[in-house]
MOPAC internal coordinates of N, CA, C and O (Angstrom, degrees):
PM7 1SCF
backbone

  N    0.0000 0     0.00 0     0.00 0    0    0    0
  C    1.4598 1     0.00 0     0.00 0    1    0    0
  C    1.5358 1   108.16 1     0.00 0    2    1    0
  O    1.2310 1   120.85 1   -42.75 1    3    2    1
  N    1.2907 1   115.97 1   137.25 1    3    2    1
  C    1.4499 1   121.88 1  -179.07 1    5    3    2
  C    1.5487 1   111.23 1   -76.32 1    6    5    3
  O    1.2310 1   121.32 1   -33.74 1    7    6    5
  N    1.2893 1   115.08 1   146.26 1    7    6    5
  C    1.4791 1   120.46 1   175.36 1    9    7    6
  C    1.5015 1   107.86 1   -80.00 1   10    9    7
  O    1.2310 1   120.33 1   -46.52 1   11   10    9
  N    1.3280 1   116.97 1   133.48 1   11   10    9
  C    1.4471 1   119.81 1  -178.70 1   13   11   10
  C    1.5236 1   111.97 1   -70.75 1   14   13   11
  O    1.2310 1   120.85 1   -29.61 1   15   14   13
  N    1.3104 1   115.98 1   150.39 1   15   14   13
  C    1.4529 1   120.49 1   179.97 1   17   15   14
  C    1.5359 1   110.02 1   -61.40 1   18   17   15
  O    1.2310 1   120.25 1   142.12 1   19   18   17
  N    1.2933 1   117.12 1   -37.88 1   19   18   17
  C    1.4646 1   119.41 1  -179.59 1   21   19   18
  C    1.5096 1   110.23 1   -64.73 1   22   21   19
  O    1.2310 1   119.58 1   141.36 1   23   22   21
  N    1.3440 1   118.40 1   -38.64 1   23   22   21
  C    1.4574 1   119.90 1   178.50 1   25   23   22
  C    1.5193 1   111.53 1   -64.70 1   26   25   23
  O    1.2310 1   120.27 1   137.60 1   27   26   25
  N    1.3030 1   117.08 1   -42.40 1   27   26   25
  C    1.4815 1   120.63 1   177.61 1   29   27   26
  C    1.5192 1   109.35 1   -63.46 1   30   29   27
  O    1.2310 1   119.97 1   142.54 1   31   30   29
  N    1.3280 1   117.67 1   -37.46 1   31   30   29
  C    1.4799 1   119.74 1   177.90 1   33   31   30
  C    1.5177 1   112.10 1   -66.06 1   34   33   31
  O    1.2310 1   120.70 1   142.07 1   35   34   33
  N    1.3359 1   116.26 1   -37.93 1   35   34   33
  C    1.4727 1   120.56 1   175.89 1   37   35   34
  C    1.5295 1   108.61 1   -59.30 1   38   37   35
  O    1.2310 1   120.55 1   132.57 1   39   38   37
  N    1.3138 1   116.56 1   -47.43 1   39   38   37
  C    1.4459 1   121.62 1  -178.95 1   41   39   38
  C    1.5226 1   110.22 1   -65.14 1   42   41   39
  O    1.2310 1   119.93 1   139.16 1   43   42   41
  N    1.3200 1   117.73 1   -40.84 1   43   42   41
  C    1.4738 1   120.82 1   177.85 1   45   43   42
  C    1.5211 1   111.21 1   -59.41 1   46   45   43
  O    1.2310 1   121.03 1   134.12 1   47   46   45
  N    1.3337 1   115.64 1   -45.88 1   47   46   45
  C    1.4764 1   120.54 1  -179.58 1   49   47   46
  C    1.5314 1   110.00 1   -63.86 1   50   49   47
  O    1.2310 1   120.42 1   141.03 1   51   50   49
  N    1.3214 1   116.80 1   -38.97 1   51   50   49
  C    1.4695 1   118.89 1   178.92 1   53   51   50
  C    1.5178 1   111.12 1   -63.30 1   54   53   51
  O    1.2310 1   120.32 1   131.63 1   55   54   53
  N    1.3577 1   116.99 1   -48.37 1   55   54   53
  C    1.4675 1   118.73 1  -178.52 1   57   55   54
  C    1.5026 1   111.09 1   -68.08 1   58   57   55
  O    1.2310 1   119.49 1   148.73 1   59   58   57
  N    1.3156 1   118.57 1   -31.27 1   59   58   57
  C    1.4641 1   121.28 1   175.74 1   61   59   58
  C    1.5558 1   109.08 1   -60.79 1   62   61   59
  O    1.2310 1   120.51 1   137.23 1   63   62   61
  N    1.3342 1   116.63 1   -42.77 1   63   62   61
  C    1.4348 1   119.53 1   178.11 1   65   63   62
  C    1.5134 1   112.53 1   -65.21 1   66   65   63
  O    1.2310 1   120.76 1   138.18 1   67   66   65
  N    1.3281 1   116.15 1   -41.82 1   67   66   65
  C    1.4911 1   120.75 1   178.37 1   69   67   66
  C    1.5430 1   109.59 1   -60.78 1   70   69   67
  O    1.2310 1   120.91 1   134.90 1   71   70   69
  N    1.3383 1   115.87 1   -45.10 1   71   70   69
  C    1.4465 1   118.16 1  -177.86 1   73   71   70
  C    1.5407 1   112.80 1   -67.30 1   74   73   71
  O    1.2310 1   120.62 1   144.89 1   75   74   73
  N    1.3267 1   116.42 1   -35.11 1   75   74   73
  C    1.4647 1   120.44 1   176.67 1   77   75   74
  C    1.5255 1   110.43 1   -66.51 1   78   77   75
  O    1.2310 1   121.11 1   136.15 1   79   78   77
  N    1.3259 1   115.48 1   -43.85 1   79   78   77
  C    1.4860 1   118.40 1   178.97 1   81   79   78
  C    1.5218 1   109.59 1   -67.86 1   82   81   79
  O    1.2310 1   119.15 1   149.41 1   83   82   81
  N    1.2892 1   119.22 1   -30.59 1   83   82   81
  C    1.4561 1   121.55 1   179.87 1   85   83   82
  C    1.5295 1   110.23 1   -63.72 1   86   85   83
  O    1.2310 1   120.00 1   147.60 1   87   86   85
  N    1.2947 1   117.60 1   -32.40 1   87   86   85
  C    1.4657 1   120.90 1   178.28 1   89   87   86
  C    1.5484 1   110.75 1   -63.76 1   90   89   87
  O    1.2310 1   119.82 1   154.57 1   91   90   89
  N    1.3233 1   117.95 1   -25.43 1   91   90   89
  C    1.4410 1   120.76 1  -174.75 1   93   91   90
  C    1.5384 1   113.20 1  -103.45 1   94   93   91
  O    1.2310 1   120.10 1   128.07 1   95   94   93
  N    1.3373 1   117.41 1   -51.93 1   95   94   93
  C    1.4357 1   118.25 1  -174.04 1   97   95   94
  C    1.5282 1   115.32 1  -141.83 1   98   97   95
  O    1.2310 1   120.00 1  -171.13 1   99   98   97
  N    1.3038 1   117.61 1     8.87 1   99   98   97
  C    1.4901 1   119.49 1  -178.34 1  101   99   98
  C    1.5428 1   109.84 1  -130.31 1  102  101   99
  O    1.2310 1   121.02 1  -136.92 1  103  102  101
  N    1.3115 1   115.66 1    43.08 1  103  102  101
  C    1.4564 1   118.31 1  -178.15 1  105  103  102
  C    1.4886 1   114.75 1   -62.94 1  106  105  103
  O    1.2310 1   119.74 1   162.36 1  107  106  105
  N    1.3158 1   118.10 1   -17.64 1  107  106  105
  C    1.4532 1   122.61 1  -177.82 1  109  107  106
  C    1.5089 1   113.77 1   -79.70 1  110  109  107
  O    1.2310 1   119.94 1  -179.54 1  111  110  109
  N    1.3678 1   117.72 1     0.46 1  111  110  109
  C    1.4877 1   118.70 1  -179.32 1  113  111  110
  C    1.5198 1   111.90 1  -129.09 1  114  113  111
  O    1.2310 1   119.68 1  -177.55 1  115  114  113
  N    1.3192 1   118.22 1     2.45 1  115  114  113
  C    1.4680 1   119.93 1  -175.23 1  117  115  114
  C    1.5127 1   113.00 1   -64.63 1  118  117  115
  O    1.2310 1   119.41 1   149.21 1  119  118  117
  N    1.3032 1   118.74 1   -30.79 1  119  118  117
  C    1.4644 1   122.14 1  -179.63 1  121  119  118
  C    1.5158 1   113.25 1   -82.61 1  122  121  119
  O    1.2310 1   120.32 1   141.96 1  123  122  121
  N    1.3178 1   117.00 1   -38.04 1  123  122  121
  C    1.4683 1   119.61 1  -177.91 1  125  123  122
  C    1.5135 1   111.70 1   -80.20 1  126  125  123
  O    1.2310 1   119.03 1   159.86 1  127  126  125
  N    1.2948 1   119.45 1   -20.14 1  127  126  125
  C    1.4623 1   122.55 1  -176.05 1  129  127  126
  C    1.5489 1   110.10 1   -62.37 1  130  129  127
  O    1.2310 1   119.55 1   141.43 1  131  130  129
  N    1.2982 1   118.47 1   -38.57 1  131  130  129
  C    1.4771 1   119.53 1  -175.60 1  133  131  130
  C    1.5059 1   111.62 1   -70.70 1  134  133  131
  O    1.2310 1   117.96 1   133.50 1  135  134  133
  N    1.3524 1   121.50 1   -46.50 1  135  134  133
  C    1.4721 1   117.10 1   175.88 1  137  135  134
  C    1.5453 1   112.80 1   -65.30 1  138  137  135
  O    1.2310 1   120.42 1   150.89 1  139  138  137
  N    1.3054 1   116.80 1   -29.11 1  139  138  137
  C    1.4675 1   119.73 1   176.26 1  141  139  138
  C    1.5437 1   111.23 1   -62.15 1  142  141  139
  O    1.2310 1   121.25 1   135.61 1  143  142  141
  N    1.3150 1   115.21 1   -44.39 1  143  142  141
  C    1.4738 1   119.24 1  -179.48 1  145  143  142
  C    1.5437 1   109.47 1   -61.64 1  146  145  143
  O    1.2310 1   120.18 1   136.29 1  147  146  145
  N    1.2941 1   117.26 1   -43.71 1  147  146  145
  C    1.4518 1   120.52 1   176.09 1  149  147  146
  C    1.5141 1   111.83 1   -60.78 1  150  149  147
  O    1.2310 1   119.32 1   138.88 1  151  150  149
  N    1.2886 1   118.89 1   -41.12 1  151  150  149
  C    1.4616 1   122.77 1   179.90 1  153  151  150
  C    1.5209 1   109.79 1   -68.17 1  154  153  151
  O    1.2310 1   119.85 1   143.73 1  155  154  153
  N    1.3104 1   117.89 1   -36.27 1  155  154  153
  C    1.4742 1   120.37 1   177.90 1  157  155  154
  C    1.5087 1   109.70 1   -64.16 1  158  157  155
  O    1.2310 1   119.72 1   134.76 1  159  158  157
  N    1.3263 1   118.14 1   -45.24 1  159  158  157
  C    1.4479 1   121.13 1   179.01 1  161  159  158
  C    1.5063 1   110.82 1   -62.69 1  162  161  159
  O    1.2310 1   120.97 1   138.57 1  163  162  161
  N    1.3262 1   115.74 1   -41.43 1  163  162  161
  C    1.4677 1   121.79 1  -178.06 1  165  163  162
  C    1.5303 1   111.55 1   -63.89 1  166  165  163
  O    1.2310 1   119.61 1   136.39 1  167  166  165
  N    1.3216 1   118.35 1   -43.61 1  167  166  165
  C    1.4632 1   121.27 1  -169.16 1  169  167  166
  C    1.5634 1   114.68 1  -101.83 1  170  169  167
  O    1.2310 1   119.71 1   171.17 1  171  170  169
  N    1.3057 1   118.16 1    -8.83 1  171  170  169
  C    1.4794 1   119.32 1  -176.53 1  173  171  170
  C    1.5048 1   110.13 1   -60.88 1  174  173  171
  O    1.2310 1   120.71 1   -31.39 1  175  174  173
  N    1.3189 1   116.25 1   148.61 1  175  174  173
  C    1.4483 1   122.66 1   176.46 1  177  175  174
  C    1.5295 1   109.54 1   -65.57 1  178  177  175
  O    1.2310 1   120.07 1   -51.75 1  179  178  177
  N    1.3046 1   117.48 1   128.25 1  179  178  177
  C    1.4759 1   121.77 1  -174.82 1  181  179  178
  C    1.4949 1   112.56 1   -62.14 1  182  181  179
  O    1.2310 1   119.75 1   151.15 1  183  182  181
  N    1.3308 1   118.08 1   -28.85 1  183  182  181
  C    1.4764 1   119.49 1  -176.39 1  185  183  182
  C    1.5417 1   112.27 1   -92.43 1  186  185  183
  O    1.2310 1   120.18 1  -171.69 1  187  186  185
  N    1.3124 1   117.27 1     8.31 1  187  186  185
  C    1.4628 1   120.99 1  -179.51 1  189  187  186
  C    1.5278 1   109.45 1  -121.73 1  190  189  187
  O    1.2310 1   121.00 1   -35.62 1  191  190  189
  N    1.3049 1   115.70 1   144.38 1  191  190  189
  C    1.4865 1   120.62 1   178.51 1  193  191  190
  C    1.5261 1   110.95 1   -90.33 1  194  193  191
  O    1.2310 1   121.84 1   -27.94 1  195  194  193
  N    1.3403 1   114.08 1   152.06 1  195  194  193
  C    1.4536 1   120.27 1   169.22 1  197  195  194
  C    1.5120 1   106.18 1   -83.46 1  198  197  195
  O    1.2310 1   120.60 1   -44.51 1  199  198  197
  N    1.3168 1   116.47 1   135.49 1  199  198  197
  C    1.4741 1   120.93 1   179.17 1  201  199  198
  C    1.4913 1   108.96 1  -129.73 1  202  201  199
  O    1.2310 1   121.74 1   -31.69 1  203  202  201
  N    1.3257 1   114.28 1   148.31 1  203  202  201
  C    1.4653 1   122.05 1   175.65 1  205  203  202
  C    1.5045 1   108.72 1  -126.55 1  206  205  203
  O    1.2310 1   120.63 1   -59.46 1  207  206  205
  N    1.3201 1   116.40 1   120.54 1  207  206  205
  C    1.4529 1   121.67 1   175.45 1  209  207  206
  C    1.5178 1   108.86 1  -133.34 1  210  209  207
  O    1.2310 1   120.34 1   -56.13 1  211  210  209
  N    1.3314 1   116.96 1   123.87 1  211  210  209
  C    1.4325 1   123.24 1   177.94 1  213  211  210
  C    1.5191 1   114.14 1    48.69 1  214  213  211
  O    1.2310 1   120.43 1  -127.52 1  215  214  213
  N    1.3355 1   116.79 1    52.48 1  215  214  213
  C    1.4403 1   124.34 1   177.49 1  217  215  214
  C    1.5452 1   114.23 1    66.11 1  218  217  215
  O    1.2310 1   120.46 1  -161.69 1  219  218  217
  N    1.3274 1   116.72 1    18.31 1  219  218  217
  C    1.4347 1   121.44 1   173.99 1  221  219  218
  C    1.5299 1   109.01 1  -116.01 1  222  221  219
  O    1.2310 1   121.15 1   -53.11 1  223  222  221
  N    1.3261 1   115.40 1   126.89 1  223  222  221
  C    1.4568 1   119.39 1   179.33 1  225  223  222
  C    1.5413 1   106.26 1   -96.82 1  226  225  223
  O    1.2310 1   121.03 1   -50.46 1  227  226  225
  N    1.3521 1   115.64 1   129.54 1  227  226  225
  C    1.4546 1   122.30 1  -179.40 1  229  227  226
  C    1.5151 1   108.06 1  -112.37 1  230  229  227
  O    1.2310 1   121.08 1   -44.76 1  231  230  229
  N    1.3344 1   115.54 1   135.24 1  231  230  229
  C    1.4697 1   120.05 1   179.66 1  233  231  230
  C    1.5320 1   108.86 1  -152.47 1  234  233  231
  O    1.2310 1   121.78 1   -32.10 1  235  234  233
  N    1.3116 1   114.20 1   147.90 1  235  234  233
  C    1.4890 1   121.50 1   173.53 1  237  235  234
  C    1.5092 1   107.59 1  -102.72 1  238  237  235
  O    1.2310 1   120.82 1   -51.14 1  239  238  237
  N    1.3511 1   116.04 1   128.86 1  239  238  237
  C    1.4460 1   123.07 1   177.95 1  241  239  238
  C    1.5298 1   105.70 1  -134.90 1  242  241  239
  O    1.2310 1   120.73 1   -54.11 1  243  242  241
  N    1.3186 1   116.21 1   125.89 1  243  242  241
  C    1.4567 1   120.98 1   179.78 1  245  243  242
  C    1.5327 1   112.67 1    58.16 1  246  245  243
  O    1.2310 1   121.15 1  -146.57 1  247  246  245
  N    1.3448 1   115.40 1    33.43 1  247  246  245
  C    1.4447 1   118.91 1  -179.84 1  249  247  246
  C    1.5419 1   116.43 1    80.89 1  250  249  247
  O    1.2310 1   121.19 1   177.24 1  251  250  249
  N    1.3293 1   115.33 1    -2.76 1  251  250  249
  C    1.4661 1   120.89 1  -179.12 1  253  251  250
  C    1.5334 1   109.49 1  -106.87 1  254  253  251
  O    1.2310 1   121.16 1   -35.14 1  255  254  253
  N    1.3171 1   115.39 1   144.86 1  255  254  253
  C    1.4793 1   120.87 1   179.02 1  257  255  254
  C    1.5008 1   108.16 1   -95.35 1  258  257  255
  O    1.2310 1   121.16 1   -45.98 1  259  258  257
  N    1.3371 1   115.39 1   134.02 1  259  258  257
  C    1.4825 1   121.10 1   177.84 1  261  259  258
  C    1.5236 1   110.68 1  -127.70 1  262  261  259
  O    1.2310 1   121.06 1   -33.79 1  263  262  261
  N    1.2948 1   115.58 1   146.21 1  263  262  261
  C    1.4639 1   124.10 1   175.77 1  265  263  262
  C    1.5444 1   107.31 1  -115.12 1  266  265  263
  O    1.2310 1   121.94 1   -53.23 1  267  266  265
  N    1.3410 1   113.90 1   126.77 1  267  266  265
  C    1.4712 1   119.93 1   177.41 1  269  267  266
  C    1.5357 1   107.55 1  -111.41 1  270  269  267
  O    1.2310 1   121.48 1   -52.63 1  271  270  269
  N    1.3144 1   114.77 1   127.37 1  271  270  269
  C    1.4507 1   119.14 1   177.87 1  273  271  270
  C    1.5408 1   110.56 1  -152.77 1  274  273  271
  O    1.2310 1   121.74 1   -23.81 1  275  274  273
  N    1.3356 1   114.28 1   156.19 1  275  274  273
  C    1.4542 1   119.09 1  -179.28 1  277  275  274
  C    1.5412 1   109.47 1   -86.39 1  278  277  275
  O    1.2310 1   121.07 1   -49.72 1  279  278  277
  N    1.3151 1   115.56 1   130.28 1  279  278  277
  C    1.4667 1   121.07 1   176.08 1  281  279  278
  C    1.4954 1   107.82 1   -98.80 1  282  281  279
  O    1.2310 1   120.79 1   -67.87 1  283  282  281
  N    1.3431 1   116.10 1   112.13 1  283  282  281
  C    1.4554 1   122.86 1  -176.89 1  285  283  282
  C    1.5530 1   111.52 1   -65.57 1  286  285  283
  O    1.2310 1   120.17 1   150.03 1  287  286  285
  N    1.3227 1   117.28 1   -29.97 1  287  286  285
  C    1.4625 1   120.51 1  -177.93 1  289  287  286
  C    1.5353 1   112.00 1   -71.69 1  290  289  287
  O    1.2310 1   120.26 1   141.51 1  291  290  289
  N    1.3475 1   117.12 1   -38.49 1  291  290  289
  C    1.4444 1   120.02 1  -175.97 1  293  291  290
  C    1.5410 1   111.85 1  -100.31 1  294  293  291
  O    1.2310 1   120.58 1   164.32 1  295  294  293
  N    1.3471 1   116.49 1   -15.68 1  295  294  293
  C    1.4504 1   120.52 1  -176.92 1  297  295  294
  C    1.5041 1   114.33 1    71.05 1  298  297  295
  O    1.2310 1   120.13 1  -150.47 1  299  298  297
  N    1.3349 1   117.35 1    29.53 1  299  298  297
  C    1.4288 1   123.64 1  -177.47 1  301  299  298
  C    1.5063 1   110.80 1  -126.16 1  302  301  299
  O    1.2310 1   121.35 1   -24.29 1  303  302  301
  N    1.3423 1   115.01 1   155.71 1  303  302  301
  C    1.4619 1   120.77 1   168.95 1  305  303  302
  C    1.5390 1   106.40 1   -89.50 1  306  305  303
  O    1.2310 1   121.09 1   -59.82 1  307  306  305
  N    1.3287 1   115.52 1   120.18 1  307  306  305
  C    1.4419 1   119.28 1   179.77 1  309  307  306
  C    1.5088 1   112.03 1   -96.31 1  310  309  307
  O    1.2310 1   121.64 1   -36.84 1  311  310  309
  N    1.3176 1   114.47 1   143.16 1  311  310  309
  C    1.4647 1   121.73 1   174.99 1  313  311  310
  C    1.5442 1   104.13 1  -111.93 1  314  313  311
  O    1.2310 1   121.01 1   -67.84 1  315  314  313
  N    1.3056 1   115.68 1   112.16 1  315  314  313
  C    1.4950 1   119.48 1  -176.89 1  317  315  314
  C    1.4951 1   111.99 1  -111.98 1  318  317  315
  O    1.2310 1   121.34 1   -33.57 1  319  318  317
  N    1.3312 1   115.03 1   146.43 1  319  318  317
  C    1.4624 1   123.04 1   177.82 1  321  319  318
  C    1.5253 1   111.20 1   -73.49 1  322  321  319
  O    1.2310 1   120.77 1   -59.92 1  323  322  321
  N    1.3218 1   116.13 1   120.08 1  323  322  321
  C    1.4503 1   121.92 1   167.12 1  325  323  322
  C    1.4818 1   118.27 1    76.33 1  326  325  323
  O    1.2310 1   118.68 1   143.44 1  327  326  325
  N    1.3244 1   120.13 1   -36.56 1  327  326  325
  C    1.4585 1   121.92 1  -175.40 1  329  327  326
  C    1.5266 1   108.76 1  -157.92 1  330  329  327
  O    1.2310 1   121.07 1    -6.37 1  331  330  329
  N    1.3309 1   115.56 1   173.63 1  331  330  329
  C    1.4542 1   119.34 1   177.36 1  333  331  330
  C    1.5474 1   111.51 1   -71.01 1  334  333  331
  O    1.2310 1   120.84 1   167.58 1  335  334  333
  N    1.3048 1   116.00 1   -12.42 1  335  334  333
  C    1.4595 1   120.91 1   177.50 1  337  335  334
  C    1.5114 1   113.25 1  -104.41 1  338  337  335
  O    1.2310 1   121.22 1   179.62 1  339  338  337
  N    1.3524 1   115.28 1    -0.38 1  339  338  337
  C    1.4719 1   120.01 1  -179.36 1  341  339  338
  C    1.5042 1   112.75 1   -69.17 1  342  341  339
  O    1.2310 1   120.96 1    -6.94 1  343  342  341
  N    1.3093 1   115.77 1   173.06 1  343  342  341
  C    1.4466 1   121.62 1   178.04 1  345  343  342
  C    1.5306 1   111.25 1   -61.65 1  346  345  343
  O    1.2310 1   120.31 1   -39.99 1  347  346  345
  N    1.3082 1   117.01 1   140.01 1  347  346  345
  C    1.4579 1   120.17 1   176.98 1  349  347  346
  C    1.5567 1   106.18 1   -75.74 1  350  349  347
  O    1.2310 1   122.29 1   -65.44 1  351  350  349
  N    1.3226 1   113.21 1   114.56 1  351  350  349
  C    1.4572 1   119.10 1   178.78 1  353  351  350
  C    1.5056 1   109.64 1   -79.62 1  354  353  351
  O    1.2310 1   119.04 1   134.96 1  355  354  353
  N    1.3444 1   119.44 1   -45.04 1  355  354  353
  C    1.4650 1   124.85 1   175.96 1  357  355  354
  C    1.5296 1   107.90 1  -145.37 1  358  357  355
  O    1.2310 1   122.16 1   -26.89 1  359  358  357
  N    1.3045 1   113.47 1   153.11 1  359  358  357
  C    1.4781 1   121.93 1   173.42 1  361  359  358
  C    1.5244 1   106.26 1  -124.45 1  362  361  359
  O    1.2310 1   120.54 1   -50.01 1  363  362  361
  N    1.3524 1   116.57 1   129.99 1  363  362  361
  C    1.4475 1   121.69 1  -175.89 1  365  363  362
  C    1.5107 1   111.52 1  -116.08 1  366  365  363
  O    1.2310 1   120.78 1   -45.93 1  367  366  365
  N    1.3329 1   116.11 1   134.07 1  367  366  365
  C    1.4789 1   121.85 1   167.89 1  369  367  366
  C    1.5024 1   106.10 1  -141.35 1  370  369  367
  O    1.2310 1   120.83 1     4.56 1  371  370  369
  N    1.3223 1   116.02 1  -175.44 1  371  370  369
  C    1.4542 1   119.08 1  -174.27 1  373  371  370
  C    1.5280 1   114.27 1   -67.73 1  374  373  371
  O    1.2310 1   119.70 1   173.70 1  375  374  373
  N    1.3268 1   118.18 1    -6.30 1  375  374  373
  C    1.4612 1   120.93 1   174.63 1  377  375  374
  C    1.5358 1   112.89 1   -77.32 1  378  377  375
  O    1.2310 1   121.44 1   165.48 1  379  378  377
  N    1.3302 1   114.84 1   -14.52 1  379  378  377
  C    1.4574 1   121.90 1   178.02 1  381  379  378
  C    1.5353 1   108.64 1   -86.98 1  382  381  379
  O    1.2310 1   121.07 1   -60.36 1  383  382  381
  N    1.3427 1   115.56 1   119.64 1  383  382  381
  C    1.4553 1   119.76 1  -177.40 1  385  383  382
  C    1.5279 1   111.30 1   -78.52 1  386  385  383
  O    1.2310 1   120.96 1   -16.57 1  387  386  385
  N    1.3329 1   115.78 1   163.43 1  387  386  385
  C    1.4625 1   120.56 1   176.10 1  389  387  386
  C    1.5482 1   109.43 1   -59.66 1  390  389  387
  O    1.2310 1   119.73 1   143.69 1  391  390  389
  N    1.3073 1   118.12 1   -36.31 1  391  390  389
  C    1.4726 1   119.69 1   179.31 1  393  391  390
  C    1.5457 1   109.33 1   -66.40 1  394  393  391
  O    1.2310 1   120.47 1   141.66 1  395  394  393
  N    1.3000 1   116.71 1   -38.34 1  395  394  393
  C    1.4881 1   118.41 1   176.76 1  397  395  394
  C    1.5191 1   111.52 1   -66.58 1  398  397  395
  O    1.2310 1   120.02 1   140.02 1  399  398  397
  N    1.3325 1   117.57 1   -39.98 1  399  398  397
  C    1.4642 1   121.17 1   176.34 1  401  399  398
  C    1.5378 1   109.44 1   -56.87 1  402  401  399
  O    1.2310 1   121.26 1   132.68 1  403  402  401
  N    1.3520 1   115.20 1   -47.32 1  403  402  401
  C    1.4844 1   119.64 1  -179.66 1  405  403  402
  C    1.5139 1   110.55 1   -59.91 1  406  405  403
  O    1.2310 1   119.44 1   135.70 1  407  406  405
  N    1.3024 1   118.68 1   -44.30 1  407  406  405
  C    1.4720 1   121.31 1  -179.70 1  409  407  406
  C    1.5195 1   111.28 1   -64.85 1  410  409  407
  O    1.2310 1   119.54 1   139.24 1  411  410  409
  N    1.3216 1   118.49 1   -40.76 1  411  410  409
  C    1.4524 1   122.23 1  -179.26 1  413  411  410
  C    1.5364 1   108.76 1   -63.19 1  414  413  411
  O    1.2310 1   120.08 1   133.90 1  415  414  413
  N    1.3187 1   117.45 1   -46.10 1  415  414  413
  C    1.4726 1   119.79 1  -177.74 1  417  415  414
  C    1.5305 1   111.88 1   -73.94 1  418  417  415
  O    1.2310 1   119.51 1   152.65 1  419  418  417
  N    1.3043 1   118.55 1   -27.35 1  419  418  417
  C    1.4741 1   120.79 1   175.82 1  421  419  418
  C    1.5241 1   111.36 1   -64.30 1  422  421  419
  O    1.2310 1   121.15 1   148.88 1  423  422  421
  N    1.3284 1   115.41 1   -31.12 1  423  422  421
  C    1.4662 1   120.19 1  -176.85 1  425  423  422
  C    1.5287 1   114.44 1   -85.20 1  426  425  423
  O    1.2310 1   119.74 1   175.39 1  427  426  425
  N    1.3290 1   118.10 1    -4.61 1  427  426  425
  C    1.4439 1   120.42 1  -179.34 1  429  427  426
  C    1.5014 1   110.46 1   -75.94 1  430  429  427
  O    1.2310 1   120.10 1   180.00 1  431  430  429

């Protein structure tokens, strides 16, 4: 199933915001954010939309719902199970390589 243009635009706007914020106070995630976006597009469930609400990206992968958001205290992008209060499944910063992002998303 093809990804809708509007969904890609939502994702583009989200990453644009992440990259703009990275210039000011989130420099520790500016490099990992781009491979993460590619991995999200690659692994998202075809029958589910990507949504962004209040700086949180929501996506279904492998039938599970994940919330991605920037944690100002840790300086990481957190991937949480089910909700913004769910367990942190993974935390991403620039120390996580593109190869590691690929491996993480392959296992979802």
